[in-house]
N, C-alpha and C positions, 0 to 999 in steps of 0.2 A: 152718547155718540162719540164724544171725545175719548172716552175710555175704550170703546171698541176700536177706534183707529190706533190708539196706543198699543193695544194687544196685537193688532195686525202688523204694526211696525216692528215690534219685538220679535214676532214670529218670523218675519222676513229676514231679519238679521240672523236669527238662529239657523234658518234653512239655507240661506245663500251666503251670508258672510262668514259664518263659522267654518264651513268646510274649506274656504279659501285659505284661511290661516292654518287649519289642521293639516292640509295637504302639503304645506310648505315644510321641507325637511329642516330638521334642527341644524342650525348653523349656516343655513343657506344665506349667502351674501356676506357672511362674517369674514373679515380679513384674517388670513392665516398668518400668525406671528411666528409659529414654530411647527416643525414636522418631527414627530417622535416615532422611531422604529422599535418594535418590541417583538420578542420571540425568535429572532434570528440567531443561529448558532454558526453556520458555515458561511452564509451569504453576508457580504459586507453591507452596512447600512447605506453607503453611497451607491452601491449597485442597485439596491431596492429603490432609492430615491430617483435613479435615472429612468425607471419605468413609470414614475408618477407624472401625471399631467397637472398636478396641483403643486404650486411652489409657494414658498414664504413670500408674503407681501401681496399675494393674489387673493381675491375673494373666493370663498368656497363655492364650487359648482358641482351639483349632483351628477350632471352628465359627464364631466371630466373625471369625477370619482369612479363612475361606472367603467369608463374606458381604462382607467388605471388598474382597476380590479382585473379586467380581462387581460391586460398586458402582463400582469404579474402571474396570473394563472397559466398563460400561454408559455411561460418559461419552463414549466414542468418542474420547477424547484419546490413548489409549495402545494400542500394538500388543502390548506385553508388560509384565506386572507380576509380580514375585516378592517373597515375604516370607521373612525368615530371622531367627531369634533367635541373635544372637551374644553369648553370655553373658546379660546382662540387658537388652541393647539390641535393639530391634526395628528391623531394617534393611529398608526398602522400596525396591526397585530398579524403576524404570520406564523404559520405552522409548517415547518420544512418537511419535505419528503425525505425519507431516509436514504442512505447510500447503500447500494448492494455490495455486500462483502464478498459473496461468492454465489454462483449459480450451479445447482446440482440437479441430477436426474436420478430417480429411483424407479426400479421396476422394468426398465427397458433392457431387453435382451437382443432383439432383432436389429435395432438401429443403435449405433454407437453414440456415446456422449458427444464426441467431437462433431459429428454430423448434425446432431440436434442443436448443439450450441451455435453452430454457424448459421442456423436458420432463424434464430430468434433475435429480437432487438435488445432484450435485457442482457446487460453484460456486467461483469464485476467492475466495481469502482465507477459505476454510473448511477444516476438518480433513479430511484424506484418510483414508478407510477402505476396505478391500477389500470389505466387505459392501455398502457404498453403491455402489461402482463396478460390482459384479456386478448390482445392481438396475438401475443405469443402462443397462447393456448390454442387459438384457432389455427395458427400456422402449424403447430405440432400435430393437431388432428388432421390437417390436410395432408401432411407428409405420410401419416399412417394410412390414410384412406387411399393415397396413391400407391401404397405398397399392398393394398388389398385388405387392410384391417379396419373395417368399418365399425367394429365393436370397441375400438380403442377409447379409453377415458383418460383425460389429463386433468389433474387437480393441482393448482398451485398452493403451496404452503409457505407462510411467512414466519421466520424465526427471528424474533427481535433480539438485538445485541445492544451493548452499551455504545455510547457516543453516536447515537443516531444511525446505527448500521443495522442491516438485516441480512439474513441468508435467505435466498429464494430457492425453494426446492419444488421441482415439478414431479409429482407422484403419478406414474404412468401405469395403467393397466392395458397392455397391448392387445389382448384378446387374440382370437384365432383369425387366420386368413379367411376372408369372405370370398369364396369362390363363385364360379358360375354353375348353378345347378342344372339349368336347361336353356338351350337356345332354340327358339321356335320361329318359323317363318309363316306368314299368312299372305296368301295371294299368289304363291308360286305354283305353277301348273307344269311348266316344261322341265324344271329341274327339281329334284327331290331335296329334302332338308339336308340329307347327308352331303350332297354335292355342294350346296351353298355353304354349309359349315366349313367345308374344306377351302372355300375362297376367302373367308374372312380371317382376321388375325386372332380374334378372341376364340377360345375353345372352352368346352365344358370340362369341369374339374374331374380328374381321375387320378388314381394312385401313381401311375407312371409319369405324371407330369410334375414330380417333386423338384425337378431342376429347372422348370420353366415358370414364368410369371404371366403367361398369356391366358391362364385360367382365372385370373383375378380381374375384378371389374375396374375399368379405367375409363372415365368419360372421354378422354382424348382418343383412346383406342376405339371407342364406339363410333366416333366421327370418322376414323380411318376405315372402320368396317363398312360404313355407308358408302364411302368412296370406292372401296374394293368391290363391293357388290355392283355399283354402277359401272365400273370399268369392265367387270366380267360380262355383264349383260350386253354392254355396247360392243364388246369383242365378239359376241355370239350373234349379233344382228338385231338385237332388240333396241332400236333407236329411240323408242318412246318410253323406255324403262324409267321408273321413278321409285324412290324409297319414300313411302308415305310417312312413315314414322319409325323410330327406333326407341323403344321404351325399356328401361331397366327397373324392375321392381324388386325390392328387398323382401325376402321371405319373412313370414311372421316371426320366425325364430331368429331372424337376423344372422343366419349362418350361410346365406348364399343369395345370389341374384337370379332372377328369371329375365332373360333377354327376349324381346319379341320384336321382330322386324316385319312391318307391314309393307308389302311391295306391290307395285303394279307393273306387270311384265310388258304389256302391250303386244303388238304384232311383230313378227320377225320379218326383216327386210333383206333383200338382196341388192347388190350393186346393179344399177341400171346403166345408163349411158355415162361414160367417163371421158372427159375431154379436158383440154388445156387451152386457155386463152391468155394472150399477153398484149401489152401495149408497146413493148420494146421493139424498135425497128431492127430487123435483121436477125431476130432470135428464131431459130428453127424449132417450131413446136413439135414436129414429127420426131426430131432427135430427142427431145425431152420426154417423149412418151415411153422411152425405154426405162425411165426411172419410176414408172408407175409400178406399184407392188401389188395391185389388185386387178382383176379382170371382170368384165361384165358377166353377170350370172353368179358370181361368187357371193357367199353370204357376207353381209355387211360387217366390217370390222373397223371400229374407230381407231385401233392401234395402227392399222395399215394406213389409214388416212393421215395420222400424225407422222408416220415414217415417210410417207410420200411428200408431205410438206417440207420436212427437213431435207430430204434428198433433192428436191427441186430447188430449194433455197441454196444449198451448197453447190449444186451443179451450175445454176445461173451465176452464182458468185464467182466461180472459177472461170467463167467465160468473160469476166471483166465488168460485170454489172454489180457495182458495189452496194447500191441501195435497192434492195429487193424486198417485196412484201407479197408472200404467197398466201392466198386465202381460199379455202375450200368452200365453194358455194353449193349448198345441198338443197335439192328440191325433192320433196316427198311425193310419191305417187301411191296414195293410199289404196286405190282400187287394184293396182297390180303388186302392191307391197314391194316396190323398188325405190331406190334412192339414186337420182341422177346427181353426179358430182362434176362440177367444173372447177378446176384449179386455176384461179385467176392470178396471173403473175403481173404485178404492178410495181411501179417505182415507189419505194418507200420514202419517207422523209429523209432529206440529206442532213444527216447528223454525224459529226465527227467526235472522236474521243479526245477530250481536252486534257484530262488528268486521270491518273490511276493512283488512288490513295489506299495504302495498306495500313491496317491497324490491328492490334491484338497480338502481334508476333513479338513477344518479349525475348525469344531465343533464336528463332529462325531468321536468317538474314532476309532483307527485302528482295535481293536479287534471286534468291531461291524461289520465291513466290512469283516474281515478275517473269521469270524465264518460262514458266508454265503457261503463260497467257498466249492465246492464239491471235491476239491483236495488241498493238502498241499505241502509245499516245500519238495522235495525229491521223490514225487509221480511220476508215469509215466504220461507224458503229454497226455491229452485226450481232443480233440476238443469238444466232446459232454458235458463233465463235465465243460469246460470253458463256453460254451454257457448256460448251466443250472445255473452256478454261476452268470453269468451276469443277467439272468432273475430273480434270487432270490434277487439280489441287487436292481433291478428296482422295484420289488414287495414291498420292504420296504416302498417306498414312501418318502424316505429321500432325494432323489437326483433327480435333474432335468435332468441330463445326466450321463450315465455310459458307459465307454468305456474300454474294456480289449483287449490289444494287446500283442502279443508274440514277443520278441526280442532275438537275439542270446545271449547265455550265455558265460561262460568263455571257454568252450570247445564245439566242434560240437555236442555232444550228450546232451547238456544242453540248456535250454531256460529260459528266465526271463519273467514273466508276469507283464506288466505295467498296473496298474489299475488307471484310471483317472475318478474322479467323480466331478460333479458340484452340490453343495448342494442347496436345496431349503427350503423355510420356512416350518416348521413342526408344528407351532402353529396355532390353529384354534379357532375362535370364530364364532359360527353358531347360527343363529336364524331360527326358523321354524314356519310355519303356515299351517293349513290345516283343512279339514273337512271330516268326513265320516259318513255315515248313521248308522254305528255301534258305533263309539266312540264320535260322536258329534264334536263340535269345538275343535280344538287342537292347542296348541302353545308350543314351547319349546325353550330353550336357553342352549347352552353348551359351555364350555371352555375346550380345549383339547391340550395337548402337546404330540406328537407321538414320540419324540426323546428327552426325558428329560435328560438334562445335557450331551447330546451327547452319552448317554449309550444305546440308543434304547428302553428305557422304555416308557410306555404309561400311561399317567395320564389324567383322564377325570372327570369333574364335570358337571352334567346335571340337568336341571329342566324342567319338562314337566307339563303343566297345561292344563286341559280340563274341559269341562262341566260335564263329567261323571267320570273322573279319574285324579289323579295327581301322579307325581313320582319325587322324589329327589334321586339322586344316585351319589356316588363317587367311581370310580374304578381305580385300578392301576394294571399294568401288567409288569412283568419282563420276557422278551421273552427267556432269557437263564439263568434260575435259577441255581445258583452255577456253572456257566459256562458250563452247560449241556443243550442240546436242549429240554428244558422243559419250557413251558410258564406258569409261576405261577403268581397268583395275588389275589386280594381281592376286594369285593364290599360291600359298605355300602349303605343302601337304606331305603326309607320310601315311602309307597304307600297308596293311598286312592281310593276307588271305590264306586260309587253310583249305587247300584243294586236295587233301588226302583222300577224301571219299570219291573224288572225281578222277584224279589222275596221279595220285600217290606223290604229291609234292606240295610245298608251300612257297609263297612268293611275298616279297616286300618291295615297296617302291617309295622313293623320296624324291621330291622335285618341286618345281614351281611352274606357274603359267602366267602369261601376260595376255590380256584380252581387251578388245574394244568392240562395242556394238552401237548401232545406230538404226533409226527407223526411216524407211522410205515413205511410209504412209501410216495411217492409224492402225493397220493390221499387218504390215510387212516390216520385218526386221532382218538385219544382217549382223553377224558376229564373226570376228576374226580372232584367232587364238594361237599363241605360240606356247608350246609345252616342252620342257626339258626335264627328263626324269631318269633316275638310275634305278634299275630293277634287278633284284637278286632272286634267283630260283634256288631254293635250298631245301634241306630236310627231304631229299629225294630218297625214296625207299629202295632197298636192294632189288626188290621184285618189280620195280617200276619198268615201264616200257623203255626200250632202248632210245626211242625218240625223246622221252623225258630226260633220261640220264645224259644224253648228249648235249642238252641245253642247260645243265646245271651251271650256276655261277652268275656273274653280274654282266649287265649290258646297259648301254646308254642310248636313250631315244631322244631325238630332237625332231619335233613335229610341228608343222604349221597347218592350221585347218580353217575352213570357212563354212559357216552355216547360214542358210537362207531359210526363213520361216514365214509362213502366212497363216495367221490365226484369226478366225472369225467366231470362235466359240462364245456363246452368251455368258458362260461362267466357267471358271477353271475346275471346280469340283462338281461332278455330276451334271455336265452340260446337257441341254435338251435340244440344241440345234447349233449349226455351224460346223466348221471343219478346221483341222490343223494339218498343214503340209510343211514338211521340213526336209531339207537336203543338205548333206555335209560332204565336203571333199577335204581329204587330208593327205599330206605328203611328209614323209620322214626321211632324213638323210643328210641334212645340212652339216651336222657333226654326229659323232657317236657311231654305234655299231649296227643300227637297224636302218634298213632302206626299204621303204614300201610305199605303195599308193593305195589309199582306201577311199571308198565312196559308199555312203548309205543314204537311204531315203525312206521316209515313213509318212503315212497319211492316215487320218481318222476323220470319219464323217458321222455326224449325229443328226438324227431327225426324229421329232416327236410324231408318232403315228396317230394316236389319239391321246386323250388326257391321261397322264401318268405312265404311258407306254412309250418308251424311247428306244429306238433301234440305232445301232452303231456298227460300222464296218471299218476295220483298221487293217493296215498292211504295212509290211516293212521288207526291204531288200537291202543286201549289202554285198560288197565285193572288195577283196584286198589281195594285192599281189606284190611279191618282193621284186626288187631289181638290184642291179649292180652285183649279180652272182652271189647273193646272200640267201640265208635260210630264214624263213618267217618264224619268229619265235612264238612260243606258246602263249605268252602274255599279250600278243598282238592279234591273235586269231579270234574268230567268232565262236562263241559257245551258246547254244540254243537250248531252252527248256526253262521250267519254273514259270515265272511271270510272263516270259515271252512266248511260251507254248504250254498252256495248261495240260496236264495229263502226263507230262514227261518231266523228269528231274532235271536240274541244271546240268548241262552237258549230257543230257540223256539221249540225244540223237547226234548223228554225224559220225565222222571218222573215228575209229576205235581200234586199238591194238587187239588183234585176235587172240593173243596169248594172255595178256594181262587185263584186258577189258578197260584199260585206261582211256579216257576221253582225250583226243588229241586236237580237237578244234578243227575248223574248216576255213576255206577261202570264200565260199559262196553260200548265201542263205536267203531264204524268204519265209515269211510267216504271214498269216492272215487270220483274223478273228471276226466273226459276225456274232453280235450279242444283242439280246433283247432284255431290257429292264422293265419290270412290271410290278404292280402292287400285289401284296399278299393278303390284303384284307385288314391289315392293322391300320390304326389311325395314322394319317400322313405324317403328323409331327413326330411320331416315334422314329421314323427314318429307316424302317425295315422294308427292303424291296427284294424281289426275286430276280435271278439272272438265269437265262438260258443261252447257251452259246455253242458254236461250232468253230473249231480251230484247225488250221492246216499249216504245214511248214516242212522245210527240209534244209539240211546242211550238208555240204560236201566239199571236196577239194582237199584231199589228203596230201601231205608232204612226204614222199617216199623216203625210206632209209634202208640201206642194205641190212639184211638179217631180220627184218620185221615183216609181219603179214598184217596189212591194214584192211579193215572192213570199211568200205566206202561206197556209197550209192546215192542216187538222186531220188529215191522213192519219196513220194509225198506222204507224210504222216497225216492222218485225219483222226480227230477226236471230237466228241460231243459231250456235253455235260450241263449241269445246272448248279446254281449256288444261291447263297443268301448273303446279303450285305446289310449291315446295321451301322448307320452313322451315329454311334453312341456318343454320350457326353465325354467319354474317355478316349475317343478316337475311333476311326473306321475299323470295323471288324468284318472279315469276309471268310466264308467257307465255301469251297468249290469241290464238286465231285465230278471227275471226268472219266469217260469210258473211251479208251483208244479203239478206233475202228480199223485203222490201217497202221501197221507198225512192223518193225523188223524184230526178229527174235533176240538180237543183242541190244536192243534199246533198253534204257533204264526208265521205268515208269514211276509215276507218283500220282495215284488216283485221287487222293485227298490233299487239297491245298488249303492251308489255314494261315491267316495273317491278322495281326492286331498291332496297333501302334497308337501312341498318344503323345502329346506335349502338354505340360502344365507349368 
């Protein structure tokens, strides 16, 4: 029995007591008498000791040792660290990470070394770590994927050097661009796949898209496509439209993506009852209804709703109500497929702008940015004015990115506006080349700085050379003269024109102009200009008209003019809606030899008939008359033809010497062109459209001279034609063919008109 109990006691010690001693780390509780650092080459021993939580004279603590190891590893200086108690001495052995001698890239052709080097964390003369290199590889792959190269492969190679240094080389196989093989839509009934493809940004790959990147897969662009589809359907009345999913699948051969949009169109709605309600006392609702841009029975258009909200907010704000909140309350009538909308005008929260802080402008002065704001510190906060201020800053062209955000102020009724900008290059050196059947071969070069010294000033020097004309000009514009919203500037110029084919002479002018312009509203501007020029008519041929010969020599013109313009076009190039009205009045005679009064007016109206079909009607009239018993010189008269009247050459209509056929210009003119722009079946992004037009015009008002017979009449010339325009990557190219329907026998015609021009 005693023996059995003894056996059990020994067993208990072995089972329970032994592990307690075995689990106790070696040296635990031993007082550290010394700390020895081994393996360090660049790192100082004292630096390593500073990360240790174990000090001489303290007992060894395994937990403190573990924290010390983590602290040393977190420095990124070491690839391996061990700690060991040898007697009462703590021995810390480290293996240092090498230092990167240089970072190189091999195999990259499409993306330059500097751009790749800026994107990675590993730099020359920094510590090499595996974790950082793995992160760099992922970043490089992301860059290539964003450029459409999903087959790219990046392999890091380490070349060991002496003294703990390495060369880091990224071997890159860029692969081919992974394009979009097919874009498919599921669930669309009212609009075909071709129509919807034209509404999104991403396009299917094709050979002619070599200058575009829209045929490459980009996840961010895919999100944009979803939003573009939503906006399109909402503008067409489909208020219940949803994009169920947008899936991109990589083909098995990894050479392209298949995009599939699954959509739910829903029912199409019309506008039902449209009303305006307000809680403001004294606000006339009936007056505000004139700002509604839709009518009952029209197809629902979310864009029109947004425009009405903005128009009502601005209108109420101009009436003295600083805090306005316009909300469209929409009620669906699913049985009648109509949407009743009530625009509720309420008083918004009383919030004032406390501060406007600008950041990111290292070159542009603060005042250049602040003067574009439609509100100032202390004004009532207005979302519409903030949005307009942001748009004005973007329109300057000085910034790559503009972001305005509102943050809480010092009190609940105050807010701060944080303006963050990213500047871009504003210096330009442009070269141009082109040809037109009107002006011949053209070439130009210009140097321009649009933000001179960060003050927003515009300085340009240009030289234009052509077979028929040359121009040298220097211009300067101060957009805020004397810190007022007045754009003032000057122009110095010298021009020469070869008019031998028109009237058997050449002319040259040299002079300067002073100008000032300001805006009455967002769409209305006025410009005043003073011009002084010396003009010489020379190289007059012996067979030239007596009128031309009598005007050979120099003359000085001193002219002051005023131009009033009203421009509501949605875009400057190929507008789809809006109009441009312009009227100019000029008087010459303050000094010099020329005395005349001139007035011109022109107007153009654009209207989209249906999708991609845009009609425009333009007209122009002019009148000039001499006074003070002077003769109106050739260089001040009107000449019509070419671009102003397709089908006729420059100076092709109007008064003409019956004997020499020289064009003599006129005092009165009018022109008009009606044009329809339409697609020709090419993909929209190619930019090829057709043109059909009818033009009319006339020029008359000869200046009689004894001994000459002048052909002069007021007959309206009429022509019709068609053309093709291509907005090519190298500039706009247009070819027109015109058939004159009504003309005079002595008119000079030009059936084919060709123009091409570019800047690069």
